[in-house]
DRENDO-1510 file (C-alpha; in Angstrom, 1 decimal, always signed):
<recs>
REC; n; res; u; v; w
REC; 1; MET; -55.8; -94.6; -72.3 .
REC; 2; LYS; -55.5; -90.8; -72.7 .
REC; 3; LYS; -56.3; -90.3; -69.0 .
REC; 4; THR; -53.5; -92.7; -68.1 .
REC; 5; LEU; -51.0; -91.0; -70.3 .
REC; 6; LEU; -51.7; -87.6; -68.8 .
REC; 7; GLN; -51.8; -88.8; -65.2 .
REC; 8; GLY; -48.3; -87.5; -64.5 .
REC; 9; LEU; -49.4; -84.0; -65.4 .
REC; 10; THR; -52.5; -83.9; -63.2 .
REC; 11; LEU; -52.8; -82.0; -59.9 .
REC; 12; ASP; -55.1; -82.9; -57.1 .
REC; 13; LEU; -56.9; -79.8; -55.9 .
REC; 14; ARG; -56.5; -80.7; -52.2 .
REC; 15; SER; -52.7; -81.1; -52.7 .
REC; 16; LEU; -52.7; -77.8; -54.5 .
REC; 17; ALA; -54.5; -76.2; -51.5 .
REC; 18; LEU; -51.9; -77.7; -49.1 .
REC; 19; PHE; -49.2; -76.3; -51.3 .
REC; 20; ARG; -50.9; -72.8; -51.2 .
REC; 21; ILE; -51.1; -72.9; -47.4 .
REC; 22; CYS; -47.5; -74.1; -46.9 .
REC; 23; LEU; -46.1; -71.7; -49.6 .
REC; 24; GLY; -47.9; -68.8; -47.9 .
REC; 25; LEU; -46.4; -69.7; -44.5 .
REC; 26; CYS; -42.9; -69.8; -46.1 .
REC; 27; LEU; -43.5; -66.4; -47.7 .
REC; 28; PHE; -45.0; -64.8; -44.6 .
REC; 29; VAL; -42.0; -65.9; -42.4 .
REC; 30; ASP; -39.5; -64.8; -45.1 .
REC; 31; VAL; -41.0; -61.3; -45.6 .
REC; 32; PHE; -41.5; -60.8; -41.9 .
REC; 33; TYR; -37.8; -61.7; -41.4 .
REC; 34; ARG; -36.8; -59.1; -44.0 .
REC; 35; LEU; -39.0; -56.6; -42.2 .
REC; 36; ILE; -36.8; -57.0; -39.1 .
REC; 37; TYR; -33.8; -55.9; -41.1 .
REC; 38; ILE; -35.6; -53.3; -43.2 .
REC; 39; ASN; -33.0; -50.5; -42.5 .
REC; 40; ASP; -30.1; -52.7; -43.5 .
REC; 41; PHE; -31.2; -53.8; -46.9 .
REC; 42; TYR; -34.3; -51.9; -48.1 .
REC; 43; THR; -34.0; -48.2; -47.3 .
REC; 44; ASP; -31.6; -45.5; -48.4 .
REC; 45; GLN; -29.8; -45.9; -45.1 .
REC; 46; GLY; -28.8; -49.4; -45.8 .
REC; 47; VAL; -26.1; -51.2; -47.9 .
REC; 48; LEU; -27.7; -50.3; -51.2 .
REC; 49; PRO; -29.4; -46.8; -51.5 .
REC; 50; ARG; -31.8; -46.5; -54.4 .
REC; 51; SER; -29.5; -44.1; -56.3 .
REC; 52; ALA; -26.8; -46.7; -56.4 .
REC; 53; LEU; -29.2; -49.4; -57.5 .
REC; 54; LEU; -30.6; -47.3; -60.3 .
REC; 55; GLU; -27.2; -46.1; -61.5 .
REC; 56; HIS; -25.2; -49.3; -61.3 .
REC; 57; PHE; -27.1; -52.5; -60.7 .
REC; 58; LEU; -30.7; -52.5; -61.9 .
REC; 59; GLY; -31.0; -54.3; -65.3 .
REC; 60; ALA; -33.0; -53.2; -68.3 .
REC; 61; TRP; -36.8; -53.8; -68.0 .
REC; 62; GLU; -36.5; -54.5; -64.2 .
REC; 63; TYR; -38.8; -52.7; -61.9 .
REC; 64; SER; -39.8; -52.6; -58.2 .
REC; 65; VAL; -42.5; -50.8; -56.3 .
REC; 66; PHE; -40.0; -50.5; -53.5 .
REC; 67; LEU; -38.1; -47.9; -55.5 .
REC; 68; ILE; -40.8; -45.3; -55.0 .
REC; 69; ALA; -39.3; -44.3; -51.6 .
REC; 70; GLY; -36.2; -44.9; -49.4 .
REC; 71; LYS; -37.7; -43.9; -46.1 .
REC; 72; THR; -38.2; -46.5; -43.4 .
REC; 73; GLU; -41.9; -45.6; -42.8 .
REC; 74; ILE; -42.9; -46.0; -46.5 .
REC; 75; VAL; -41.0; -49.2; -47.0 .
REC; 76; PHE; -42.5; -50.6; -43.8 .
REC; 77; PHE; -46.0; -49.8; -45.2 .
REC; 78; LEU; -45.2; -51.5; -48.5 .
REC; 79; MET; -43.9; -54.6; -46.7 .
REC; 80; SER; -46.9; -54.6; -44.5 .
REC; 81; LEU; -49.2; -54.6; -47.6 .
REC; 82; THR; -47.1; -57.6; -48.8 .
REC; 83; LEU; -47.8; -59.5; -45.6 .
REC; 84; VAL; -51.5; -58.8; -45.9 .
REC; 85; ALA; -51.6; -60.1; -49.4 .
REC; 86; ILE; -49.7; -63.2; -48.4 .
REC; 87; ALA; -52.1; -63.8; -45.5 .
REC; 88; MET; -55.0; -63.5; -47.8 .
REC; 89; MET; -53.5; -66.0; -50.3 .
REC; 90; THR; -52.6; -68.4; -47.5 .
REC; 91; VAL; -56.2; -68.7; -46.2 .
REC; 92; GLY; -57.6; -68.5; -49.7 .
REC; 93; TYR; -59.6; -65.2; -49.4 .
REC; 94; ARG; -59.9; -63.4; -52.8 .
REC; 95; THR; -57.3; -66.0; -53.8 .
REC; 96; ARG; -56.6; -65.0; -57.4 .
REC; 97; LEU; -56.3; -61.3; -56.5 .
REC; 98; ALA; -54.2; -62.1; -53.5 .
REC; 99; ALA; -51.9; -64.4; -55.5 .
REC; 100; PHE; -51.3; -61.7; -58.1 .
REC; 101; VAL; -50.6; -59.0; -55.5 .
REC; 102; THR; -48.3; -61.3; -53.6 .
REC; 103; TRP; -46.4; -62.1; -56.8 .
REC; 104; PHE; -46.1; -58.3; -57.6 .
REC; 105; PHE; -44.9; -57.3; -54.1 .
REC; 106; VAL; -42.6; -60.2; -53.4 .
REC; 107; THR; -40.9; -59.9; -56.8 .
REC; 108; SER; -40.6; -56.2; -56.3 .
REC; 109; LEU; -39.0; -56.8; -52.9 .
REC; 110; GLN; -36.5; -59.2; -54.5 .
REC; 111; THR; -35.6; -56.8; -57.2 .
REC; 112; ARG; -34.9; -54.0; -54.7 .
REC; 113; THR; -31.8; -55.8; -53.3 .
REC; 114; GLN; -30.9; -58.7; -55.5 .
REC; 115; ILE; -27.5; -59.3; -54.0 .
REC; 116; VAL; -29.1; -61.0; -50.9 .
REC; 117; LEU; -31.1; -63.5; -53.0 .
REC; 118; HIS; -30.5; -67.2; -53.3 .
REC; 119; GLY; -32.0; -70.3; -54.9 .
REC; 120; GLY; -35.0; -70.3; -52.6 .
REC; 121; ASP; -35.9; -66.7; -53.6 .
REC; 122; ASP; -35.7; -67.7; -57.3 .
REC; 123; LEU; -38.0; -70.7; -56.7 .
REC; 124; LEU; -40.5; -68.6; -54.7 .
REC; 125; ARG; -40.6; -66.0; -57.6 .
REC; 126; VAL; -41.3; -68.4; -60.4 .
REC; 127; LEU; -43.8; -70.5; -58.4 .
REC; 128; LEU; -45.8; -67.4; -57.6 .
REC; 129; PHE; -45.9; -66.6; -61.4 .
REC; 130; TRP; -47.4; -70.0; -62.1 .
REC; 131; CYS; -49.9; -69.6; -59.2 .
REC; 132; GLN; -51.7; -67.1; -61.4 .
REC; 133; PHE; -52.8; -70.0; -63.7 .
REC; 134; VAL; -54.1; -72.6; -61.3 .
REC; 135; PRO; -57.2; -72.7; -59.0 .
REC; 136; LEU; -55.4; -72.2; -55.7 .
REC; 137; GLY; -58.6; -71.5; -53.8 .
REC; 138; ALA; -60.7; -74.4; -55.1 .
REC; 139; GLU; -60.1; -76.4; -51.9 .
REC; 140; LEU; -59.4; -75.6; -48.2 .
REC; 141; SER; -60.1; -71.9; -48.7 .
REC; 142; VAL; -62.3; -69.1; -47.3 .
REC; 143; ASP; -63.5; -68.4; -50.9 .
REC; 144; LYS; -64.9; -72.0; -51.1 .
REC; 145; ALA; -66.6; -71.7; -47.7 .
REC; 146; LEU; -68.1; -68.3; -48.6 .
REC; 147; ALA; -69.3; -69.6; -52.0 .
REC; 148; LYS; -70.6; -72.8; -50.4 .
REC; 149; ALA; -69.1; -74.5; -53.4 .
REC; 150; LYS; -69.9; -78.2; -53.8 .
REC; 151; ASN; -69.2; -81.0; -56.2 .
REC; 152; THR; -65.9; -79.5; -57.5 .
REC; 153; PRO; -63.6; -82.0; -59.2 .
REC; 154; HIS; -60.7; -83.3; -57.1 .
REC; 155; SER; -58.1; -83.0; -59.8 .
REC; 156; ILE; -57.3; -80.8; -62.8 .
REC; 157; LEU; -55.3; -81.0; -66.0 .
REC; 158; SER; -54.4; -77.7; -67.5 .
REC; 159; PHE; -51.5; -75.9; -69.0 .
REC; 160; GLY; -51.2; -73.8; -65.9 .
REC; 161; GLY; -51.0; -76.9; -63.7 .
REC; 162; VAL; -48.5; -78.5; -66.2 .
REC; 163; GLY; -46.3; -75.3; -66.0 .
REC; 164; LEU; -46.4; -75.4; -62.2 .
REC; 165; ILE; -45.3; -79.0; -62.1 .
REC; 166; LEU; -42.6; -78.7; -64.7 .
REC; 167; GLN; -41.2; -75.5; -63.1 .
REC; 168; LEU; -40.5; -77.5; -59.9 .
REC; 169; LEU; -39.0; -80.4; -61.8 .
REC; 170; PHE; -36.9; -78.2; -64.1 .
REC; 171; MET; -35.0; -77.0; -61.0 .
REC; 172; TYR; -33.7; -80.5; -60.3 .
REC; 173; LEU; -33.3; -81.7; -63.9 .
REC; 174; PHE; -31.4; -78.6; -65.2 .
REC; 175; THR; -29.3; -78.5; -62.0 .
REC; 176; ALA; -28.4; -82.2; -62.5 .
REC; 177; ALA; -27.6; -81.6; -66.1 .
REC; 178; LEU; -25.0; -79.0; -65.2 .
REC; 179; LYS; -23.3; -81.3; -62.7 .
REC; 180; PHE; -21.1; -83.1; -65.2 .
REC; 181; HIS; -17.9; -82.8; -63.2 .
REC; 182; PRO; -15.7; -85.5; -61.6 .
REC; 183; VAL; -16.6; -84.4; -58.0 .
REC; 184; TRP; -20.2; -85.6; -58.8 .
REC; 185; HIS; -19.7; -88.5; -61.2 .
REC; 186; VAL; -16.2; -89.9; -60.4 .
REC; 187; GLU; -14.8; -88.8; -57.1 .
REC; 188; GLY; -18.1; -88.5; -55.2 .
REC; 189; SER; -16.6; -85.6; -53.3 .
REC; 190; ALA; -19.2; -82.9; -54.0 .
REC; 191; ILE; -21.0; -83.2; -50.6 .
REC; 192; TYR; -17.6; -83.1; -48.9 .
REC; 193; TYR; -16.8; -79.8; -50.6 .
REC; 194; ALA; -20.3; -78.4; -49.8 .
REC; 195; LEU; -20.1; -79.3; -46.1 .
REC; 196; SER; -16.6; -78.0; -45.9 .
REC; 197; LEU; -17.8; -74.4; -46.5 .
REC; 198; GLU; -17.8; -73.3; -42.9 .
REC; 199; GLN; -19.7; -70.1; -43.6 .
REC; 200; PHE; -22.7; -72.2; -44.6 .
REC; 201; THR; -22.4; -75.4; -42.6 .
REC; 202; ASP; -24.2; -76.0; -39.3 .
REC; 203; THR; -23.0; -78.4; -36.6 .
REC; 204; PRO; -24.6; -81.6; -38.0 .
REC; 205; GLY; -23.0; -80.9; -41.3 .
REC; 206; GLN; -19.6; -80.5; -39.7 .
REC; 207; TRP; -20.1; -83.8; -37.9 .
REC; 208; LEU; -20.8; -85.6; -41.2 .
REC; 209; LEU; -17.3; -84.7; -42.4 .
REC; 210; ASN; -16.1; -87.4; -40.1 .
REC; 211; PHE; -17.6; -90.0; -42.5 .
REC; 212; PRO; -16.0; -89.6; -45.9 .
REC; 213; GLN; -17.4; -92.9; -47.3 .
REC; 214; PHE; -20.9; -91.9; -46.3 .
REC; 215; LEU; -20.5; -88.5; -48.0 .
REC; 216; LYS; -19.6; -90.3; -51.2 .
REC; 217; TYR; -22.9; -92.3; -50.9 .
REC; 218; LEU; -24.7; -89.0; -50.3 .
REC; 219; THR; -23.1; -87.4; -53.4 .
REC; 220; PHE; -24.1; -90.2; -55.8 .
REC; 221; SER; -27.6; -90.6; -54.2 .
REC; 222; THR; -28.2; -86.8; -54.5 .
REC; 223; LEU; -27.4; -86.9; -58.2 .
REC; 224; PHE; -29.6; -90.0; -58.7 .
REC; 225; LEU; -32.5; -88.4; -56.9 .
REC; 226; GLU; -32.3; -85.2; -58.9 .
REC; 227; TRP; -32.5; -87.2; -62.1 .
REC; 228; ALA; -34.8; -90.1; -61.2 .
REC; 229; GLY; -37.3; -88.2; -59.0 .
REC; 230; PRO; -38.7; -85.8; -61.6 .
REC; 231; ILE; -38.7; -88.5; -64.3 .
REC; 232; LEU; -40.7; -91.0; -62.1 .
REC; 233; VAL; -43.2; -88.2; -61.3 .
REC; 234; LEU; -43.9; -87.8; -65.0 .
REC; 235; ILE; -44.2; -91.5; -66.1 .
REC; 236; PRO; -47.8; -92.3; -66.8 .
REC; 237; GLY; -49.6; -95.3; -65.2 .
REC; 238; ILE; -47.5; -95.5; -62.0 .
REC; 239; GLN; -48.4; -92.3; -60.3 .
REC; 240; LYS; -50.4; -93.9; -57.4 .
REC; 241; TYR; -47.4; -96.1; -56.7 .
REC; 242; VAL; -44.5; -93.7; -57.0 .
REC; 243; ARG; -45.7; -90.2; -56.2 .
REC; 244; ILE; -46.0; -90.5; -52.4 .
REC; 245; PRO; -42.5; -92.2; -52.1 .
REC; 246; VAL; -40.9; -89.6; -54.4 .
REC; 247; VAL; -42.5; -86.7; -52.5 .
REC; 248; LEU; -41.4; -88.2; -49.2 .
REC; 249; SER; -37.9; -88.7; -50.6 .
REC; 250; PHE; -37.6; -85.0; -51.5 .
REC; 251; VAL; -39.1; -83.9; -48.2 .
REC; 252; GLY; -36.4; -85.9; -46.4 .
REC; 253; PHE; -33.7; -84.6; -48.7 .
REC; 254; HIS; -34.6; -81.0; -48.1 .
REC; 255; PHE; -35.0; -81.5; -44.4 .
REC; 256; GLY; -31.4; -82.9; -44.5 .
REC; 257; LEU; -30.3; -79.7; -46.2 .
REC; 258; PHE; -32.1; -77.7; -43.5 .
REC; 259; ILE; -30.3; -79.3; -40.6 .
REC; 260; THR; -26.8; -79.3; -42.2 .
REC; 261; LEU; -26.6; -76.0; -44.2 .
REC; 262; HIS; -27.7; -72.4; -43.7 .
REC; 263; LEU; -29.8; -72.0; -46.9 .
REC; 264; GLY; -32.5; -69.7; -45.7 .
REC; 265; PRO; -36.1; -70.6; -46.8 .
REC; 266; PHE; -34.9; -72.7; -49.7 .
REC; 267; PRO; -35.5; -76.2; -48.1 .
REC; 268; TRP; -38.9; -75.2; -46.8 .
REC; 269; THR; -40.0; -73.7; -50.1 .
REC; 270; CYS; -39.0; -76.9; -51.9 .
REC; 271; ILE; -40.9; -79.0; -49.3 .
REC; 272; ALA; -44.0; -76.9; -49.8 .
REC; 273; ALA; -43.7; -77.2; -53.6 .
REC; 274; TRP; -43.4; -81.0; -53.5 .
REC; 275; LEU; -46.7; -81.3; -51.5 .
REC; 276; MET; -48.7; -80.2; -54.6 .
REC; 277; LEU; -47.6; -83.5; -56.2 .
REC; 278; LEU; -49.3; -85.7; -53.6 .
REC; 279; PRO; -51.7; -88.0; -55.5 .
REC; 280; SER; -55.4; -88.4; -54.8 .
REC; 281; GLU; -54.6; -91.7; -53.0 .
REC; 282; PHE; -52.9; -89.7; -50.3 .
REC; 283; TRP; -56.2; -88.1; -49.3 .
REC; 284; GLN; -57.9; -91.4; -48.9 .
REC; 285; PHE; -56.1; -92.3; -45.6 .
REC; 286; SER; -58.4; -91.9; -42.7 .
REC; 287; LYS; -56.0; -89.8; -40.6 .
REC; 288; ILE; -55.3; -87.5; -43.5 .
REC; 289; GLN; -59.1; -87.1; -44.1 .
REC; 290; GLN; -59.5; -86.0; -40.5 .
REC; 291; ILE; -56.8; -83.4; -40.8 .
REC; 292; TYR; -58.3; -82.2; -44.1 .
REC; 293; ASN; -61.8; -81.9; -42.5 .
REC; 294; GLY; -60.3; -80.0; -39.5 .
REC; 295; LEU; -58.6; -77.5; -41.8 .
REC; 296; ASP; -61.8; -77.2; -43.8 .
REC; 297; ARG; -63.8; -76.4; -40.7 .
REC; 298; CYS; -61.2; -73.7; -39.7 .
REC; 299; MET; -61.7; -72.1; -43.1 .
REC; 300; GLY; -65.5; -72.2; -42.5 .
REC; 301; ILE; -65.1; -70.4; -39.2 .
REC; 302; LEU; -63.0; -67.7; -40.8 .
REC; 303; ALA; -65.5; -67.4; -43.6 .
REC; 304; SER; -68.3; -66.9; -41.1 .
REC; 305; SER; -66.4; -64.1; -39.4 .
REC; 306; LEU; -66.0; -62.4; -42.8 .
REC; 307; GLN; -69.7; -62.8; -43.6 .
REC; 308; LYS; -70.6; -60.9; -40.5 .
REC; 309; LEU; -68.5; -58.0; -41.8 .
REC; 310; LYS; -70.4; -58.4; -45.1 .
REC; 311; LEU; -67.2; -59.3; -47.0 .
REC; 312; LYS; -67.5; -61.5; -50.1 .
REC; 313; GLY; -65.1; -63.9; -51.6 .
REC; 314; GLU; -64.2; -64.8; -55.2 .
REC; 315; GLU; -66.2; -67.1; -57.5 .
REC; 316; ILE; -64.8; -70.6; -57.5 .
REC; 317; PHE; -63.9; -71.9; -60.9 .
REC; 318; VAL; -61.5; -74.7; -61.8 .
REC; 319; GLU; -61.1; -74.3; -65.6 .
REC; 320; TYR; -59.4; -71.1; -66.6 .
REC; 321; PRO; -60.3; -69.1; -69.8 .
REC; 322; ASN; -58.6; -70.1; -73.0 .
REC; 323; PHE; -56.5; -66.9; -73.2 .
REC; 324; ALA; -55.0; -67.8; -69.8 .
REC; 325; GLU; -54.2; -71.3; -71.0 .
REC; 326; TYR; -52.6; -70.0; -74.1 .
REC; 327; ILE; -50.3; -67.7; -72.0 .
REC; 328; ALA; -49.4; -70.6; -69.7 .
REC; 329; ALA; -48.6; -72.9; -72.7 .
REC; 330; THR; -46.4; -70.1; -74.2 .
REC; 331; PHE; -44.5; -69.7; -71.0 .
REC; 332; ILE; -43.9; -73.4; -70.7 .
REC; 333; VAL; -42.1; -73.2; -74.1 .
REC; 334; LEU; -40.2; -70.0; -73.1 .
REC; 335; THR; -39.1; -71.5; -69.8 .
REC; 336; VAL; -37.8; -74.6; -71.5 .
REC; 337; PHE; -35.8; -72.6; -74.0 .
REC; 338; TRP; -34.5; -70.2; -71.3 .
REC; 339; ASN; -33.1; -73.1; -69.2 .
REC; 340; LEU; -31.6; -74.9; -72.2 .
REC; 341; SER; -29.8; -71.7; -73.3 .
REC; 342; HIS; -27.6; -71.9; -70.1 .
REC; 343; HIS; -26.0; -75.1; -71.6 .
REC; 344; GLU; -23.1; -73.7; -73.7 .
REC; 345; SER; -22.9; -76.9; -75.8 .
REC; 346; LEU; -26.3; -76.2; -77.3 .
REC; 347; HIS; -25.2; -72.8; -78.6 .
REC; 348; LEU; -28.7; -71.2; -78.0 .
REC; 349; ARG; -28.8; -67.4; -77.8 .
REC; 350; LYS; -31.5; -65.6; -75.9 .
REC; 351; PRO; -33.3; -63.1; -78.2 .
REC; 352; ASP; -33.6; -59.6; -76.9 .
REC; 353; GLY; -37.4; -59.9; -77.0 .
REC; 354; LEU; -37.3; -63.0; -74.8 .
REC; 355; ARG; -35.1; -61.2; -72.3 .
REC; 356; ILE; -37.6; -58.4; -72.1 .
REC; 357; VAL; -40.5; -60.7; -71.6 .
REC; 358; MET; -38.8; -62.8; -68.9 .
REC; 359; ASN; -37.6; -59.7; -67.1 .
REC; 360; LEU; -41.1; -58.1; -67.1 .
REC; 361; THR; -42.7; -61.3; -65.8 .
REC; 362; LYS; -39.8; -62.0; -63.4 .
REC; 363; MET; -39.5; -65.5; -65.0 .
REC; 364; TYR; -35.7; -65.3; -65.6 .
REC; 365; GLN; -34.0; -68.3; -63.9 .
REC; 366; LYS; -30.8; -70.3; -63.7 .
REC; 367; TRP; -30.7; -73.5; -61.7 .
REC; 368; ASN; -27.1; -74.3; -60.8 .
REC; 369; MET; -27.0; -75.0; -57.1 .
REC; 370; PHE; -23.6; -76.6; -56.4 .
REC; 371; ALA; -23.2; -77.0; -60.1 .
REC; 372; PRO; -21.0; -77.8; -61.9 .
REC; 373; TYR; -19.3; -78.2; -58.5 .
REC; 374; PRO; -19.5; -76.6; -55.1 .
REC; 375; ARG; -17.4; -73.5; -54.6 .
REC; 376; LYS; -14.1; -74.1; -52.9 .
REC; 377; ASP; -13.4; -70.6; -51.6 .
REC; 378; ASP; -14.4; -70.3; -48.0 .
REC; 379; GLY; -13.6; -67.7; -45.3 .
REC; 380; TRP; -14.7; -65.0; -43.0 .
REC; 381; TYR; -14.6; -61.2; -42.8 .
REC; 382; ILE; -12.2; -59.1; -40.8 .
REC; 383; ILE; -13.5; -55.5; -40.5 .
REC; 384; GLU; -11.1; -53.1; -38.8 .
REC; 385; ALA; -12.6; -49.7; -38.0 .
REC; 386; LYS; -10.2; -47.1; -36.6 .
REC; 387; LEU; -11.8; -44.6; -34.3 .
REC; 388; PHE; -10.5; -41.0; -34.0 .
REC; 389; ASN; -9.2; -42.0; -30.5 .
REC; 390; GLY; -7.0; -44.7; -32.1 .
REC; 391; GLN; -9.1; -47.7; -30.9 .
REC; 392; SER; -9.8; -50.5; -33.4 .
REC; 393; VAL; -13.3; -52.0; -33.4 .
REC; 394; ASN; -15.3; -54.4; -35.6 .
REC; 395; PRO; -18.6; -52.7; -36.2 .
REC; 396; MET; -20.2; -56.0; -37.5 .
REC; 397; ALA; -19.2; -58.0; -34.4 .
REC; 398; GLU; -21.7; -58.5; -31.7 .
REC; 399; ASP; -19.3; -57.2; -29.0 .
REC; 400; PHE; -17.5; -54.8; -31.5 .
REC; 401; ILE; -14.1; -56.4; -30.5 .
REC; 402; TYR; -11.6; -56.4; -33.4 .
REC; 403; THR; -9.6; -59.6; -33.8 .
REC; 404; GLU; -7.9; -61.5; -36.6 .
REC; 405; GLU; -8.2; -64.9; -34.9 .
REC; 406; LYS; -10.3; -67.5; -36.6 .
REC; 407; PRO; -13.8; -67.7; -35.0 .
REC; 408; LYS; -14.8; -70.9; -33.3 .
REC; 409; ASP; -17.9; -71.0; -35.4 .
REC; 410; VAL; -17.5; -69.2; -38.8 .
REC; 411; ALA; -21.2; -69.6; -39.7 .
REC; 412; SER; -22.2; -67.7; -36.5 .
REC; 413; THR; -20.2; -64.6; -37.6 .
REC; 414; TYR; -22.9; -63.9; -40.2 .
REC; 415; ILE; -25.9; -62.3; -38.5 .
REC; 416; ASN; -28.5; -64.1; -40.7 .
REC; 417; THR; -29.1; -65.6; -44.1 .
REC; 418; MET; -29.4; -62.2; -45.8 .
REC; 419; TRP; -26.1; -60.9; -44.4 .
REC; 420; ARG; -24.4; -64.3; -45.2 .
REC; 421; LYS; -25.5; -64.0; -48.8 .
REC; 422; TYR; -24.7; -60.3; -49.1 .
REC; 423; LEU; -21.2; -60.7; -47.7 .
REC; 424; SER; -20.4; -63.9; -49.6 .
REC; 425; ASN; -21.4; -62.2; -52.8 .
REC; 426; THR; -19.6; -58.9; -52.0 .
REC; 427; TRP; -16.4; -60.9; -51.7 .
REC; 428; LEU; -16.6; -61.9; -55.4 .
REC; 429; LYS; -14.7; -59.6; -57.7 .
REC; 430; THR; -17.7; -59.3; -60.0 .
REC; 431; ASN; -19.5; -57.5; -57.2 .
REC; 432; HIS; -16.7; -55.1; -56.2 .
REC; 433; GLN; -18.9; -52.1; -56.9 .
REC; 434; TYR; -21.0; -52.9; -53.9 .
REC; 435; ARG; -18.1; -52.5; -51.5 .
REC; 436; VAL; -18.1; -48.7; -51.4 .
REC; 437; TYR; -21.7; -48.6; -50.4 .
REC; 438; PHE; -21.0; -51.2; -47.7 .
REC; 439; GLY; -18.3; -48.9; -46.4 .
REC; 440; ARG; -20.6; -45.9; -46.4 .
REC; 441; TYR; -23.3; -48.0; -44.6 .
REC; 442; LEU; -20.8; -48.9; -41.8 .
REC; 443; CYS; -19.8; -45.3; -41.3 .
REC; 444; ARG; -23.4; -44.1; -41.3 .
REC; 445; LYS; -24.6; -46.7; -38.9 .
REC; 446; TRP; -21.7; -46.2; -36.4 .
REC; 447; ASN; -21.2; -42.5; -36.6 .
REC; 448; GLN; -24.5; -41.4; -35.0 .
REC; 449; PRO; -24.8; -37.7; -34.0 .
REC; 450; GLN; -24.9; -38.5; -30.3 .
REC; 451; LYS; -21.3; -39.9; -30.4 .
REC; 452; SER; -18.4; -37.7; -29.7 .
REC; 453; GLN; -15.8; -37.1; -32.4 .
REC; 454; ASP; -13.3; -39.4; -30.6 .
REC; 455; GLU; -15.9; -42.2; -30.6 .
REC; 456; LYS; -16.6; -42.0; -34.4 .
REC; 457; ILE; -15.0; -44.1; -37.1 .
REC; 458; ASN; -12.3; -42.4; -39.2 .
REC; 459; THR; -11.2; -45.3; -41.5 .
REC; 460; ILE; -12.3; -48.8; -42.3 .
REC; 461; ARG; -10.4; -51.7; -43.7 .
REC; 462; ILE; -12.6; -54.6; -45.0 .
REC; 463; SER; -10.6; -57.8; -45.4 .
REC; 464; TYR; -11.5; -61.3; -46.2 .
REC; 465; MET; -9.7; -64.3; -44.7 .
REC; 466; LEU; -9.7; -66.6; -47.6 .
REC; 467; LYS; -9.5; -70.3; -46.8 .
REC; 468; MET; -9.5; -72.7; -49.8 .
REC; 469; VAL; -11.2; -76.0; -49.2 .
REC; 470; PRO; -8.6; -78.8; -49.7 .
REC; 471; ALA; -9.2; -81.9; -51.6 .
REC; 472; PRO; -10.2; -84.9; -49.5 .
REC; 473; GLY; -7.3; -86.3; -47.5 .
REC; 474; THR; -4.9; -83.4; -48.3 .
REC; 475; PRO; -3.7; -80.7; -45.8 .
REC; 476; PRO; -5.3; -77.3; -46.0 .
REC; 477; GLU; -3.5; -74.3; -47.5 .
REC; 478; PRO; -2.6; -71.4; -45.2 .
REC; 479; VAL; -5.4; -68.8; -44.8 .
REC; 480; ARG; -4.8; -65.7; -46.8 .
REC; 481; LYS; -5.9; -62.2; -45.8 .
REC; 482; GLU; -7.2; -60.3; -48.8 .
REC; 483; LEU; -7.9; -56.6; -48.5 .
REC; 484; LEU; -11.2; -55.9; -50.3 .
REC; 485; TRP; -11.8; -52.2; -49.5 .
REC; 486; ARG; -10.4; -49.2; -47.6 .
REC; 487; HIS; -12.9; -46.5; -46.7 .
REC; 488; TYR; -12.6; -43.1; -45.2 .
REC; 489; CYS; -15.7; -41.9; -43.3 .
REC; 490; PHE; -14.9; -38.2; -43.6 .
REC; 491; ASP; -13.0; -36.1; -46.1 .
REC; 492; LYS; -10.2; -38.1; -47.7 .
REC; 493; PRO; -6.7; -36.7; -47.4 .
REC; 494; ALA; -4.8; -35.9; -50.6 .
REC; 495; ASP; -2.6; -39.0; -50.4 .
REC; 496; TRP; -5.5; -41.4; -49.6 .
REC; 497; SER; -5.6; -44.6; -51.7 .
REC; 498; GLU; -8.5; -47.0; -51.9 .
REC; 499; ASN; -6.3; -49.9; -52.9 .
</recs>
């Protein structure tokens, strides 16, 4: 009876290993992608120098190893160490150590430039925290192959595992709880508004706007899935019947997000996370067993190579010490309280001590994707840089041509996910302090020493072409050009105004 009641909180170690591998792949691609744009976002030559971050934007008790230097070479070295740790965690070599180092470096990288973060980064951060409390390397790992471990149990029930499961489910439940708005519950127009944001929507998403009734169905079904899916996963006694369909439903849901919206690694991170909830019955299918055995052999081959170098792995153990279980149980309670405190109707105040603990462990979180309703302000940037020779250019455009015409594809005007998030956040009035550093970045990047004075930028006007998403069936409002920032790359004249 007890076993049945706790079934919903049990993790299969093979599914946990699959989660580790897929999460590691997501992390590796994400950090490698950031490495490509290292000078834009993570050095003192980028949009946010360390001096500005420390003076204006870094919160109390927040820290980052990437603040020790602003030179490209040192930041590149630190990001390379991050990739090494992620690779070790992915293959399951020195898994516990690798998971901790990965958590430390990835969260430090996120803290370095928080304005480019999105929901996927938040999920990666908190999942990595919980990875410290579960036996990630018990299956499909180099550690297991090196230790020649046998007869390990196929499933675990621990506070660490419960915390990992609940963390994923909380993202959906607390998001759904914030969606008490007519666009979700009455009109069914939430998906319409989300797909109407041209800066985020890909071609398949734009095509779906031609089917308004289908979008209503998607709105209601999304809300239903966010409520019903997590609850079904936790109901005891039905796990072998519902877990695989629920996991497949969320995999399909997030793949749909991937093909319709530009959301960075968020959909793939969610898919990786849901794989840990695959039940033991999943691994009994013959084809799945063949794939599992193939992956296990690959880990064995890698382990043999490491043995030749006389490298040893970690000891495999499934049950964590009591003190680790106490910490995990404590953070389950703290995470529940933290998320509940975002609901104003409950009138819960976060104590200062709790804020310190959650900042130090990087466990702060708020799940409000498209809640209480999708944003309705859309648009694109118009950046006019005046050269000393009188020519106007757009330093952010691929061809540098300045124009005020609407782009054929608004989403394509954003270089990548990080730039899309940075610019969409910089547009917000609450982030107006970032604009001066954006202006300095544009001047610094364009005005290279090899350029003649006539070819250098003198002044910059950063404007946003604001387009409000109209209600379904209503004509759109005219696009408004809003000046966000005026910047002078050299000494400002006496009558210069930044407004």
